[in-house]
C-alpha angles and dihedrals in degrees: 000000000000124000095260093057090045090053093048092047092049092048092049093049091051095051107029091100089072116095113258095007110149137178091263089059090051090052092052091048093046091050090065091051092044092056092054091047091052091052090051092049095051093044090051097253125142119279118237096212112055113173123179113233116222114258092230107023149142130056119312113249120244115247114249125227094243093115096042119083120254122244093258094053094049093073 
């Protein structure tokens, strides 16, 4: 998950007890916080959300067929 989705999820979890609170409301609320975080980041301030990235992470990439022979060259 990227930091934006983490922020939206966190905002939604904190406010979902309110009647009629939906994900779109969480996105609007998180947008305000996101703008202040971006200002802090570019001014050199400390980030509020610090998430450790996995040392070996992400999806493994699918191997391409560059090394394998094409159908025409197999004959």
